[in-house]
All heavy atoms as TSV, in Angstrom:
chain	resi	resn	atom	element	x	y	z
A	1	MET	N	N	0.853	-1.182	0.000
A	1	MET	CA	C	0.000	0.000	0.000
A	1	MET	C	C	0.889	1.232	0.000
A	1	MET	O	O	1.861	1.313	0.739
A	1	MET	CB	C	-0.893	-0.021	1.251
A	1	MET	CG	C	-1.864	1.124	1.321
A	1	MET	SD	S	-2.980	1.077	2.747
A	1	MET	CE	C	-4.125	-0.173	2.257
A	2	LYS	N	N	0.552	2.184	-0.830
A	2	LYS	CA	C	1.323	3.422	-0.919
A	2	LYS	C	C	0.957	4.352	0.230
A	2	LYS	O	O	-0.123	4.255	0.808
A	2	LYS	CB	C	1.059	4.114	-2.250
A	2	LYS	CG	C	1.584	3.333	-3.418
A	2	LYS	CD	C	1.434	4.098	-4.693
A	2	LYS	CE	C	2.018	3.273	-5.825
A	2	LYS	NZ	N	2.069	3.996	-7.069
A	3	LEU	N	N	1.868	5.260	0.529
A	3	LEU	CA	C	1.671	6.195	1.627
A	3	LEU	C	C	0.396	7.011	1.457
A	3	LEU	O	O	-0.341	7.219	2.417
A	3	LEU	CB	C	2.885	7.116	1.766
A	3	LEU	CG	C	2.836	8.132	2.893
A	3	LEU	CD1	C	2.685	7.438	4.244
A	3	LEU	CD2	C	4.092	8.980	2.889
A	4	GLU	N	N	0.125	7.446	0.242
A	4	GLU	CA	C	-1.081	8.241	-0.016
A	4	GLU	C	C	-2.347	7.438	0.296
A	4	GLU	O	O	-3.304	7.950	0.859
A	4	GLU	CB	C	-1.121	8.741	-1.464
A	4	GLU	CG	C	-0.071	9.782	-1.782
A	4	GLU	CD	C	1.306	9.170	-2.039
A	4	GLU	OE1	O	1.411	7.951	-2.300
A	4	GLU	OE2	O	2.289	9.917	-1.963
A	5	GLU	N	N	-2.343	6.160	-0.081
A	5	GLU	CA	C	-3.492	5.291	0.191
A	5	GLU	C	C	-3.650	5.060	1.695
A	5	GLU	O	O	-4.757	5.113	2.225
A	5	GLU	CB	C	-3.328	3.949	-0.518
A	5	GLU	CG	C	-3.314	4.049	-2.023
A	5	GLU	CD	C	-2.851	2.759	-2.690
A	5	GLU	OE1	O	-2.031	2.029	-2.108
A	5	GLU	OE2	O	-3.334	2.502	-3.797
A	6	LEU	N	N	-2.540	4.845	2.346
A	6	LEU	CA	C	-2.561	4.638	3.794
A	6	LEU	C	C	-3.060	5.878	4.511
A	6	LEU	O	O	-3.872	5.797	5.441
A	6	LEU	CB	C	-1.158	4.271	4.272
A	6	LEU	CG	C	-0.987	3.822	5.704
A	6	LEU	CD1	C	-1.876	2.644	6.026
A	6	LEU	CD2	C	0.456	3.482	5.969
A	7	THR	N	N	-2.616	7.043	4.058
A	7	THR	CA	C	-3.056	8.310	4.642
A	7	THR	C	C	-4.549	8.503	4.455
A	7	THR	O	O	-5.254	8.923	5.387
A	7	THR	CB	C	-2.283	9.481	4.018
A	7	THR	OG1	O	-0.886	9.285	4.239
A	7	THR	CG2	C	-2.699	10.805	4.615
A	8	ALA	N	N	-5.038	8.179	3.275
A	8	ALA	CA	C	-6.477	8.317	3.001
A	8	ALA	C	C	-7.289	7.387	3.890
A	8	ALA	O	O	-8.344	7.775	4.412
A	8	ALA	CB	C	-6.758	8.036	1.528
A	9	GLU	N	N	-6.807	6.181	4.092
A	9	GLU	CA	C	-7.510	5.233	4.959
A	9	GLU	C	C	-7.468	5.707	6.419
A	9	GLU	O	O	-8.461	5.622	7.137
A	9	GLU	CB	C	-6.912	3.829	4.828
A	9	GLU	CG	C	-7.224	3.157	3.517
A	9	GLU	CD	C	-8.717	2.993	3.275
A	9	GLU	OE1	O	-9.423	2.493	4.176
A	9	GLU	OE2	O	-9.179	3.377	2.192
A	10	ALA	N	N	-6.319	6.204	6.841
A	10	ALA	CA	C	-6.189	6.684	8.221
A	10	ALA	C	C	-7.109	7.871	8.471
A	10	ALA	O	O	-7.642	8.036	9.575
A	10	ALA	CB	C	-4.740	7.057	8.516
A	11	ALA	N	N	-7.329	8.699	7.450
A	11	ALA	CA	C	-8.194	9.873	7.592
A	11	ALA	C	C	-9.641	9.475	7.882
A	11	ALA	O	O	-10.409	10.266	8.426
A	11	ALA	CB	C	-8.129	10.737	6.343
A	12	LYS	N	N	-10.001	8.258	7.557
A	12	LYS	CA	C	-11.367	7.777	7.799
A	12	LYS	C	C	-11.588	7.358	9.257
A	12	LYS	O	O	-12.718	7.167	9.673
A	12	LYS	CB	C	-11.677	6.585	6.893
A	12	LYS	CG	C	-11.669	6.925	5.412
A	12	LYS	CD	C	-11.858	5.677	4.570
A	12	LYS	CE	C	-11.735	5.973	3.096
A	12	LYS	NZ	N	-11.822	4.733	2.281
A	13	LEU	N	N	-10.505	7.223	10.001
A	13	LEU	CA	C	-10.605	6.815	11.404
A	13	LEU	C	C	-11.116	7.966	12.267
A	13	LEU	O	O	-10.990	9.133	11.902
A	13	LEU	CB	C	-9.228	6.378	11.917
A	13	LEU	CG	C	-8.590	5.167	11.260
A	13	LEU	CD1	C	-7.151	5.010	11.746
A	13	LEU	CD2	C	-9.390	3.906	11.541
A	14	SER	N	N	-11.625	7.606	13.438
A	14	SER	CA	C	-12.022	8.641	14.394
A	14	SER	C	C	-10.773	9.374	14.881
A	14	SER	O	O	-9.652	8.883	14.733
A	14	SER	CB	C	-12.739	8.013	15.588
A	14	SER	OG	O	-11.815	7.270	16.380
A	15	GLU	N	N	-10.971	10.532	15.480
A	15	GLU	CA	C	-9.824	11.301	15.982
A	15	GLU	C	C	-9.046	10.497	17.026
A	15	GLU	O	O	-7.814	10.493	17.017
A	15	GLU	CB	C	-10.305	12.622	16.575
A	15	GLU	CG	C	-9.159	13.530	16.977
A	15	GLU	CD	C	-9.611	14.919	17.391
A	15	GLU	OE1	O	-10.778	15.271	17.154
A	15	GLU	OE2	O	-8.777	15.642	17.943
A	16	ASP	N	N	-9.749	9.809	17.904
A	16	ASP	CA	C	-9.066	9.000	18.921
A	16	ASP	C	C	-8.241	7.889	18.282
A	16	ASP	O	O	-7.109	7.620	18.700
A	16	ASP	CB	C	-10.073	8.398	19.902
A	16	ASP	CG	C	-10.642	9.410	20.874
A	16	ASP	OD1	O	-10.057	10.506	21.006
A	16	ASP	OD2	O	-11.672	9.102	21.504
A	17	ASP	N	N	-8.805	7.226	17.270
A	17	ASP	CA	C	-8.073	6.156	16.606
A	17	ASP	C	C	-6.875	6.697	15.830
A	17	ASP	O	O	-5.814	6.073	15.804
A	17	ASP	CB	C	-8.990	5.366	15.677
A	17	ASP	CG	C	-9.931	4.440	16.431
A	17	ASP	OD1	O	-9.712	4.193	17.630
A	17	ASP	OD2	O	-10.907	3.962	15.807
A	18	ARG	N	N	-7.015	7.876	15.212
A	18	ARG	CA	C	-5.878	8.488	14.512
A	18	ARG	C	C	-4.771	8.841	15.512
A	18	ARG	O	O	-3.586	8.642	15.222
A	18	ARG	CB	C	-6.306	9.728	13.731
A	18	ARG	CG	C	-7.110	9.403	12.490
A	18	ARG	CD	C	-7.289	10.590	11.549
A	18	ARG	NE	N	-7.576	11.860	12.169
A	18	ARG	CZ	C	-8.794	12.299	12.484
A	18	ARG	NH1	N	-9.851	11.562	12.216
A	18	ARG	NH2	N	-8.947	13.474	13.046
A	19	ALA	N	N	-5.162	9.344	16.672
A	19	ALA	CA	C	-4.172	9.680	17.700
A	19	ALA	C	C	-3.464	8.418	18.182
A	19	ALA	O	O	-2.239	8.421	18.368
A	19	ALA	CB	C	-4.843	10.407	18.862
A	20	SER	N	N	-4.206	7.351	18.363
A	20	SER	CA	C	-3.617	6.085	18.784
A	20	SER	C	C	-2.659	5.553	17.727
A	20	SER	O	O	-1.559	5.090	18.040
A	20	SER	CB	C	-4.721	5.064	19.059
A	20	SER	OG	O	-4.177	3.829	19.443
A	21	LEU	N	N	-3.065	5.641	16.473
A	21	LEU	CA	C	-2.198	5.203	15.373
A	21	LEU	C	C	-0.927	6.041	15.340
A	21	LEU	O	O	0.181	5.507	15.201
A	21	LEU	CB	C	-2.945	5.300	14.042
A	21	LEU	CG	C	-2.142	4.997	12.786
A	21	LEU	CD1	C	-1.591	3.575	12.818
A	21	LEU	CD2	C	-3.000	5.225	11.546
A	22	ALA	N	N	-1.068	7.349	15.471
A	22	ALA	CA	C	0.100	8.234	15.462
A	22	ALA	C	C	1.051	7.886	16.599
A	22	ALA	O	O	2.275	7.822	16.402
A	22	ALA	CB	C	-0.343	9.694	15.560
A	23	ALA	N	N	0.515	7.633	17.773
A	23	ALA	CA	C	1.352	7.277	18.919
A	23	ALA	C	C	2.089	5.966	18.656
A	23	ALA	O	O	3.285	5.846	18.931
A	23	ALA	CB	C	0.499	7.160	20.181
A	24	ARG	N	N	1.399	4.990	18.095
A	24	ARG	CA	C	2.047	3.705	17.793
A	24	ARG	C	C	3.159	3.878	16.770
A	24	ARG	O	O	4.235	3.280	16.895
A	24	ARG	CB	C	1.025	2.706	17.266
A	24	ARG	CG	C	0.063	2.217	18.329
A	24	ARG	CD	C	-0.900	1.212	17.745
A	24	ARG	NE	N	-1.935	0.869	18.709
A	24	ARG	CZ	C	-2.786	-0.117	18.529
A	24	ARG	NH1	N	-2.737	-0.853	17.426
A	24	ARG	NH2	N	-3.701	-0.375	19.439
A	25	LEU	N	N	2.900	4.688	15.755
A	25	LEU	CA	C	3.925	4.919	14.743
A	25	LEU	C	C	5.139	5.629	15.334
A	25	LEU	O	O	6.286	5.263	15.062
A	25	LEU	CB	C	3.355	5.727	13.577
A	25	LEU	CG	C	2.328	4.997	12.715
A	25	LEU	CD1	C	1.679	5.970	11.736
A	25	LEU	CD2	C	2.953	3.829	11.981
A	26	LEU	N	N	4.882	6.642	16.152
A	26	LEU	CA	C	5.987	7.377	16.762
A	26	LEU	C	C	6.803	6.503	17.700
A	26	LEU	O	O	8.034	6.561	17.717
A	26	LEU	CB	C	5.463	8.609	17.508
A	26	LEU	CG	C	4.978	9.745	16.621
A	26	LEU	CD1	C	4.308	10.823	17.465
A	26	LEU	CD2	C	6.114	10.329	15.812
A	27	HIS	N	N	6.122	5.668	18.465
A	27	HIS	CA	C	6.834	4.791	19.397
A	27	HIS	C	C	7.620	3.721	18.654
A	27	HIS	O	O	8.567	3.152	19.207
A	27	HIS	CB	C	5.871	4.166	20.394
A	27	HIS	CG	C	5.394	5.124	21.427
A	27	HIS	ND1	N	6.200	5.598	22.440
A	27	HIS	CD2	C	4.204	5.732	21.594
A	27	HIS	CE1	C	5.517	6.444	23.191
A	27	HIS	NE2	N	4.303	6.553	22.691
A	28	GLY	N	N	7.255	3.459	17.402
A	28	GLY	CA	C	7.972	2.477	16.606
A	28	GLY	C	C	9.236	3.015	15.962
A	28	GLY	O	O	10.029	2.251	15.422
A	29	LEU	N	N	9.440	4.324	16.022
A	29	LEU	CA	C	10.634	4.920	15.433
A	29	LEU	C	C	11.841	4.708	16.329
A	29	LEU	O	O	11.722	4.575	17.547
A	29	LEU	CB	C	10.430	6.422	15.214
A	29	LEU	CG	C	9.359	6.821	14.202
A	29	LEU	CD1	C	9.198	8.333	14.186
A	29	LEU	CD2	C	9.706	6.303	12.819
A	30	GLU	N	N	12.992	4.713	15.705
A	30	GLU	CA	C	14.231	4.596	16.459
A	30	GLU	C	C	14.378	5.801	17.388
A	30	GLU	O	O	14.045	6.923	17.012
A	30	GLU	CB	C	15.401	4.556	15.477
A	30	GLU	CG	C	16.738	4.315	16.122
A	30	GLU	CD	C	17.844	4.193	15.087
A	30	GLU	OE1	O	17.613	3.566	14.039
A	30	GLU	OE2	O	18.927	4.735	15.343
A	31	LYS	N	N	14.877	5.560	18.549
A	31	LYS	CA	C	15.086	6.644	19.514
A	31	LYS	C	C	16.106	7.634	18.948
A	31	LYS	O	O	17.072	7.237	18.308
A	31	LYS	CB	C	15.602	6.095	20.844
A	31	LYS	CG	C	14.667	5.123	21.498
A	31	LYS	CD	C	13.916	5.791	22.584
A	31	LYS	CE	C	13.089	4.737	23.307
A	31	LYS	NZ	N	11.891	5.167	23.819
A	32	PRO	N	N	15.883	8.936	19.180
A	32	PRO	CA	C	16.858	9.918	18.695
A	32	PRO	C	C	18.204	9.729	19.393
A	32	PRO	O	O	18.265	9.237	20.517
A	32	PRO	CB	C	16.235	11.265	19.057
A	32	PRO	CG	C	15.166	10.976	20.031
A	32	PRO	CD	C	14.782	9.537	19.886
A	33	HIS	N	N	19.247	10.116	18.709
A	33	HIS	CA	C	20.597	9.966	19.249
A	33	HIS	C	C	21.008	11.175	20.071
A	33	HIS	O	O	22.156	11.304	20.443
A	33	HIS	CB	C	21.590	9.753	18.098
A	33	HIS	CG	C	21.301	8.527	17.310
A	33	HIS	ND1	N	21.512	7.254	17.792
A	33	HIS	CD2	C	20.778	8.365	16.070
A	33	HIS	CE1	C	21.156	6.367	16.890
A	33	HIS	NE2	N	20.709	7.010	15.830
A	34	HIS	N	N	20.070	12.049	20.312
A	34	HIS	CA	C	20.363	13.231	21.105
A	34	HIS	C	C	19.248	13.416	22.124
A	34	HIS	O	O	18.152	12.905	21.963
A	34	HIS	CB	C	20.483	14.473	20.225
A	34	HIS	CG	C	19.210	14.763	19.467
A	34	HIS	ND1	N	18.866	14.106	18.316
A	34	HIS	CD2	C	18.191	15.617	19.720
A	34	HIS	CE1	C	17.688	14.544	17.891
A	34	HIS	NE2	N	17.260	15.459	18.718
A	35	GLY	N	N	19.559	14.098	23.143
A	35	GLY	CA	C	18.557	14.357	24.163
A	35	GLY	C	C	18.588	15.813	24.576
A	35	GLY	O	O	19.590	16.502	24.378
A	36	VAL	N	N	17.499	16.251	25.108
A	36	VAL	CA	C	17.421	17.617	25.609
A	36	VAL	C	C	17.050	17.516	27.079
A	36	VAL	O	O	16.047	16.892	27.433
A	36	VAL	CB	C	16.369	18.440	24.836
A	36	VAL	CG1	C	16.264	19.833	25.402
A	36	VAL	CG2	C	16.705	18.477	23.353
A	37	SER	N	N	17.855	18.109	27.896
A	37	SER	CA	C	17.621	18.037	29.335
A	37	SER	C	C	16.458	18.931	29.739
A	37	SER	O	O	16.092	19.878	29.018
A	37	SER	CB	C	18.875	18.475	30.093
A	37	SER	OG	O	19.093	19.862	29.911
A	38	ASP	N	N	15.874	18.632	30.873
A	38	ASP	CA	C	14.814	19.477	31.414
A	38	ASP	C	C	15.333	20.898	31.640
A	38	ASP	O	O	14.603	21.866	31.433
A	38	ASP	CB	C	14.287	18.911	32.735
A	38	ASP	CG	C	13.494	17.628	32.548
A	38	ASP	OD1	O	13.081	17.338	31.400
A	38	ASP	OD2	O	13.286	16.913	33.546
A	39	GLU	N	N	16.587	21.008	32.048
A	39	GLU	CA	C	17.177	22.319	32.287
A	39	GLU	C	C	17.230	23.132	30.987
A	39	GLU	O	O	16.958	24.328	30.982
A	39	GLU	CB	C	18.588	22.177	32.881
A	39	GLU	CG	C	18.614	21.601	34.284
A	39	GLU	CD	C	18.474	20.078	34.316
A	39	GLU	OE1	O	18.743	19.398	33.281
A	39	GLU	OE2	O	18.068	19.562	35.362
A	40	GLU	N	N	17.576	22.475	29.877
A	40	GLU	CA	C	17.628	23.168	28.593
A	40	GLU	C	C	16.237	23.627	28.177
A	40	GLU	O	O	16.056	24.750	27.699
A	40	GLU	CB	C	18.218	22.246	27.513
A	40	GLU	CG	C	18.221	22.838	26.116
A	40	GLU	CD	C	19.169	24.009	25.943
A	40	GLU	OE1	O	20.077	24.199	26.774
A	40	GLU	OE2	O	19.001	24.751	24.964
A	41	VAL	N	N	15.247	22.784	28.380
A	41	VAL	CA	C	13.870	23.149	28.043
A	41	VAL	C	C	13.440	24.362	28.865
A	41	VAL	O	O	12.898	25.332	28.321
A	41	VAL	CB	C	12.905	21.964	28.275
A	41	VAL	CG1	C	11.454	22.413	28.141
A	41	VAL	CG2	C	13.212	20.826	27.319
A	42	MET	N	N	13.693	24.336	30.155
A	42	MET	CA	C	13.292	25.448	31.009
A	42	MET	C	C	14.046	26.725	30.648
A	42	MET	O	O	13.484	27.816	30.699
A	42	MET	CB	C	13.506	25.105	32.489
A	42	MET	CG	C	12.542	24.044	32.995
A	42	MET	SD	S	10.799	24.393	32.612
A	42	MET	CE	C	10.553	25.951	33.440
A	43	SER	N	N	15.310	26.606	30.264
A	43	SER	CA	C	16.077	27.764	29.831
A	43	SER	C	C	15.441	28.390	28.592
A	43	SER	O	O	15.315	29.615	28.495
A	43	SER	CB	C	17.520	27.351	29.534
A	43	SER	OG	O	18.236	28.409	28.966
A	44	ARG	N	N	15.020	27.540	27.653
A	44	ARG	CA	C	14.370	28.043	26.430
A	44	ARG	C	C	13.021	28.681	26.744
A	44	ARG	O	O	12.648	29.689	26.143
A	44	ARG	CB	C	14.186	26.916	25.419
A	44	ARG	CG	C	15.468	26.276	24.946
A	44	ARG	CD	C	16.276	27.240	24.065
A	44	ARG	NE	N	17.505	26.646	23.637
A	44	ARG	CZ	C	17.732	26.188	22.417
A	44	ARG	NH1	N	16.808	26.267	21.492
A	44	ARG	NH2	N	18.888	25.658	22.122
A	45	VAL	N	N	12.288	28.110	27.681
A	45	VAL	CA	C	11.001	28.689	28.076
A	45	VAL	C	C	11.216	30.069	28.685
A	45	VAL	O	O	10.522	31.030	28.336
A	45	VAL	CB	C	10.251	27.762	29.064
A	45	VAL	CG1	C	9.071	28.473	29.699
A	45	VAL	CG2	C	9.802	26.482	28.358
A	46	ARG	N	N	12.207	30.181	29.573
A	46	ARG	CA	C	12.507	31.490	30.181
A	46	ARG	C	C	12.942	32.496	29.120
A	46	ARG	O	O	12.548	33.658	29.153
A	46	ARG	CB	C	13.584	31.341	31.258
A	46	ARG	CG	C	13.080	30.708	32.541
A	46	ARG	CD	C	14.105	30.798	33.667
A	46	ARG	NE	N	15.320	30.039	33.390
A	46	ARG	CZ	C	15.484	28.733	33.635
A	46	ARG	NH1	N	14.500	28.035	34.177
A	46	ARG	NH2	N	16.614	28.141	33.351
A	47	GLU	N	N	13.730	32.040	28.157
A	47	GLU	CA	C	14.177	32.913	27.072
A	47	GLU	C	C	12.971	33.426	26.279
A	47	GLU	O	O	12.893	34.611	25.950
A	47	GLU	CB	C	15.114	32.141	26.148
A	47	GLU	CG	C	15.674	32.952	25.005
A	47	GLU	CD	C	16.567	32.126	24.090
A	47	GLU	OE1	O	16.699	30.901	24.285
A	47	GLU	OE2	O	17.115	32.727	23.153
A	48	GLY	N	N	12.020	32.554	25.991
A	48	GLY	CA	C	10.816	32.959	25.265
A	48	GLY	C	C	9.951	33.890	26.072
A	48	GLY	O	O	9.358	34.830	25.527
A	49	ASP	N	N	9.865	33.630	27.373
A	49	ASP	CA	C	9.080	34.513	28.250
A	49	ASP	C	C	9.688	35.912	28.307
A	49	ASP	O	O	8.970	36.906	28.355
A	49	ASP	CB	C	8.993	33.932	29.658
A	49	ASP	CG	C	8.070	32.728	29.749
A	49	ASP	OD1	O	7.270	32.505	28.809
A	49	ASP	OD2	O	8.155	31.991	30.762
A	50	ALA	N	N	11.010	35.972	28.290
A	50	ALA	CA	C	11.701	37.261	28.397
A	50	ALA	C	C	11.689	38.039	27.081
A	50	ALA	O	O	11.674	39.270	27.081
A	50	ALA	CB	C	13.147	37.040	28.850
A	51	ASP	N	N	11.697	37.315	25.955
A	51	ASP	CA	C	11.771	37.976	24.643
A	51	ASP	C	C	10.980	37.158	23.642
A	51	ASP	O	O	11.489	36.174	23.105
A	51	ASP	CB	C	13.228	38.098	24.205
A	51	ASP	CG	C	13.378	38.720	22.818
A	51	ASP	OD1	O	12.383	39.223	22.248
A	51	ASP	OD2	O	14.519	38.697	22.300
A	52	ASP	N	N	9.740	37.567	23.391
A	52	ASP	CA	C	8.914	36.776	22.480
A	52	ASP	C	C	9.395	36.860	21.029
A	52	ASP	O	O	8.910	36.144	20.165
A	52	ASP	CB	C	7.432	37.129	22.591
A	52	ASP	CG	C	7.101	38.560	22.184
A	52	ASP	OD1	O	8.020	39.313	21.835
A	52	ASP	OD2	O	5.908	38.903	22.238
A	53	GLY	N	N	10.393	37.685	20.761
A	53	GLY	CA	C	10.979	37.760	19.427
A	53	GLY	C	C	11.746	36.509	19.046
A	53	GLY	O	O	12.023	36.277	17.867
A	54	VAL	N	N	12.122	35.704	20.034
A	54	VAL	CA	C	12.846	34.460	19.731
A	54	VAL	C	C	11.898	33.316	19.400
A	54	VAL	O	O	12.341	32.260	18.970
A	54	VAL	CB	C	13.776	34.040	20.892
A	54	VAL	CG1	C	14.807	35.116	21.182
A	54	VAL	CG2	C	12.990	33.673	22.131
A	55	MET	N	N	10.616	33.548	19.593
A	55	MET	CA	C	9.620	32.501	19.357
A	55	MET	C	C	9.258	32.434	17.876
A	55	MET	O	O	9.385	33.418	17.155
A	55	MET	CB	C	8.367	32.762	20.190
A	55	MET	CG	C	8.630	32.901	21.685
A	55	MET	SD	S	9.366	31.443	22.414
A	55	MET	CE	C	7.929	30.416	22.546
A	56	ILE	N	N	8.808	31.254	17.439
A	56	ILE	CA	C	8.308	31.095	16.080
A	56	ILE	C	C	6.862	30.629	16.163
A	56	ILE	O	O	6.435	30.090	17.178
A	56	ILE	CB	C	9.150	30.099	15.254
A	56	ILE	CG1	C	9.098	28.695	15.863
A	56	ILE	CG2	C	10.578	30.596	15.097
A	56	ILE	CD1	C	9.748	27.626	14.997
A	57	THR	N	N	6.139	30.823	15.080
A	57	THR	CA	C	4.748	30.377	15.048
A	57	THR	C	C	4.703	28.882	14.761
A	57	THR	O	O	5.687	28.281	14.304
A	57	THR	CB	C	3.961	31.115	13.954
A	57	THR	OG1	O	4.470	30.708	12.679
A	57	THR	CG2	C	4.037	32.623	14.110
A	58	PHE	N	N	3.558	28.289	14.998
A	58	PHE	CA	C	3.359	26.879	14.697
A	58	PHE	C	C	3.571	26.624	13.209
A	58	PHE	O	O	4.202	25.642	12.817
A	58	PHE	CB	C	1.958	26.432	15.128
A	58	PHE	CG	C	1.677	24.993	14.817
A	58	PHE	CD1	C	2.244	23.983	15.572
A	58	PHE	CD2	C	0.856	24.648	13.759
A	58	PHE	CE1	C	2.002	22.652	15.281
A	58	PHE	CE2	C	0.598	23.322	13.461
A	58	PHE	CZ	C	1.171	22.318	14.227
A	59	ASP	N	N	3.067	27.515	12.367
A	59	ASP	CA	C	3.229	27.358	10.916
A	59	ASP	C	C	4.703	27.389	10.521
A	59	ASP	O	O	5.131	26.646	9.632
A	59	ASP	CB	C	2.454	28.440	10.161
A	59	ASP	CG	C	0.956	28.247	10.238
A	59	ASP	OD1	O	0.507	27.109	10.505
A	59	ASP	OD2	O	0.219	29.232	10.032
A	60	GLN	N	N	5.487	28.236	11.170
A	60	GLN	CA	C	6.922	28.289	10.887
A	60	GLN	C	C	7.600	26.979	11.304
A	60	GLN	O	O	8.481	26.483	10.604
A	60	GLN	CB	C	7.574	29.461	11.608
A	60	GLN	CG	C	7.198	30.816	11.038
A	60	GLN	CD	C	7.658	31.963	11.935
A	60	GLN	OE1	O	7.573	31.901	13.154
A	60	GLN	NE2	N	8.138	33.024	11.291
A	61	LEU	N	N	7.177	26.434	12.427
A	61	LEU	CA	C	7.711	25.153	12.890
A	61	LEU	C	C	7.421	24.057	11.874
A	61	LEU	O	O	8.316	23.323	11.455
A	61	LEU	CB	C	7.109	24.782	14.252
A	61	LEU	CG	C	7.415	23.374	14.741
A	61	LEU	CD1	C	8.898	23.215	15.046
A	61	LEU	CD2	C	6.569	23.040	15.948
A	62	VAL	N	N	6.166	23.954	11.454
A	62	VAL	CA	C	5.772	22.921	10.504
A	62	VAL	C	C	6.522	23.091	9.185
A	62	VAL	O	O	7.021	22.126	8.612
A	62	VAL	CB	C	4.243	22.927	10.290
A	62	VAL	CG1	C	3.839	22.019	9.150
A	62	VAL	CG2	C	3.531	22.528	11.573
A	63	SER	N	N	6.631	24.318	8.720
A	63	SER	CA	C	7.348	24.588	7.477
A	63	SER	C	C	8.806	24.146	7.585
A	63	SER	O	O	9.346	23.521	6.668
A	63	SER	CB	C	7.267	26.079	7.143
A	63	SER	OG	O	8.017	26.368	6.003
A	64	GLY	N	N	9.424	24.444	8.688
A	64	GLY	CA	C	10.817	24.047	8.905
A	64	GLY	C	C	10.980	22.537	8.976
A	64	GLY	O	O	11.932	21.976	8.444
A	65	LEU	N	N	10.039	21.879	9.608
A	65	LEU	CA	C	10.103	20.414	9.695
A	65	LEU	C	C	9.913	19.777	8.326
A	65	LEU	O	O	10.583	18.810	7.987
A	65	LEU	CB	C	9.042	19.895	10.674
A	65	LEU	CG	C	9.276	20.249	12.137
A	65	LEU	CD1	C	8.077	19.831	12.975
A	65	LEU	CD2	C	10.550	19.601	12.664
A	66	ARG	N	N	9.000	20.324	7.549
A	66	ARG	CA	C	8.785	19.789	6.191
A	66	ARG	C	C	10.028	19.991	5.339
A	66	ARG	O	O	10.420	19.116	4.593
A	66	ARG	CB	C	7.563	20.455	5.549
A	66	ARG	CG	C	6.275	19.944	6.109
A	66	ARG	CD	C	5.093	20.477	5.349
A	66	ARG	NE	N	3.880	19.949	5.931
A	66	ARG	CZ	C	2.762	20.635	6.068
A	66	ARG	NH1	N	2.683	21.881	5.644
A	66	ARG	NH2	N	1.708	20.090	6.615
A	67	PHE	N	N	10.640	21.177	5.439
A	67	PHE	CA	C	11.840	21.471	4.676
A	67	PHE	C	C	12.950	20.504	5.063
A	67	PHE	O	O	13.651	19.967	4.211
A	67	PHE	CB	C	12.286	22.920	4.908
A	67	PHE	CG	C	13.577	23.258	4.223
A	67	PHE	CD1	C	13.595	23.522	2.849
A	67	PHE	CD2	C	14.761	23.319	4.940
A	67	PHE	CE1	C	14.796	23.828	2.213
A	67	PHE	CE2	C	15.953	23.621	4.302
A	67	PHE	CZ	C	15.969	23.884	2.942
A	68	ARG	N	N	13.085	20.257	6.352
A	68	ARG	CA	C	14.143	19.385	6.847
A	68	ARG	C	C	13.941	17.943	6.428
A	68	ARG	O	O	14.895	17.206	6.254
A	68	ARG	CB	C	14.196	19.503	8.371
A	68	ARG	CG	C	15.404	18.914	8.975
A	68	ARG	CD	C	15.537	19.293	10.405
A	68	ARG	NE	N	16.773	18.748	10.913
A	68	ARG	CZ	C	17.080	18.662	12.157
A	68	ARG	NH1	N	16.240	19.118	13.055
A	68	ARG	NH2	N	18.214	18.160	12.540
A	69	ALA	N	N	12.689	17.537	6.248
A	69	ALA	CA	C	12.392	16.155	5.890
A	69	ALA	C	C	12.711	15.850	4.423
A	69	ALA	O	O	12.772	14.702	4.025
A	69	ALA	CB	C	10.907	15.863	6.159
A	70	ARG	N	N	12.893	16.864	3.633
A	70	ARG	CA	C	13.169	16.637	2.196
A	70	ARG	C	C	14.516	16.112	1.944
A	70	ARG	O	O	15.463	16.097	2.438
A	70	ARG	CB	C	12.989	17.948	1.414
A	70	ARG	CG	C	11.576	18.371	1.391
A	70	ARG	CD	C	11.422	19.638	0.594
A	70	ARG	NE	N	10.072	20.141	0.795
A	70	ARG	CZ	C	9.699	21.336	0.506
A	70	ARG	NH1	N	10.526	22.201	0.016
A	70	ARG	NH2	N	8.476	21.720	0.705
């Protein structure tokens, strides 16, 4: 089955079933070779709180992820 066909079939599922499928697929991926500490996350949150100019929109995030996946 091609990815497009699989995507079309998955779109027919309920939202809960799509979320469950997404979780199963994500958990099936190889673990990343890098980690981000809780301290790093909190540092970035504080940085964003102090200067919202460092933040990006959700659309910018998605666009960057799509670009990176190519």
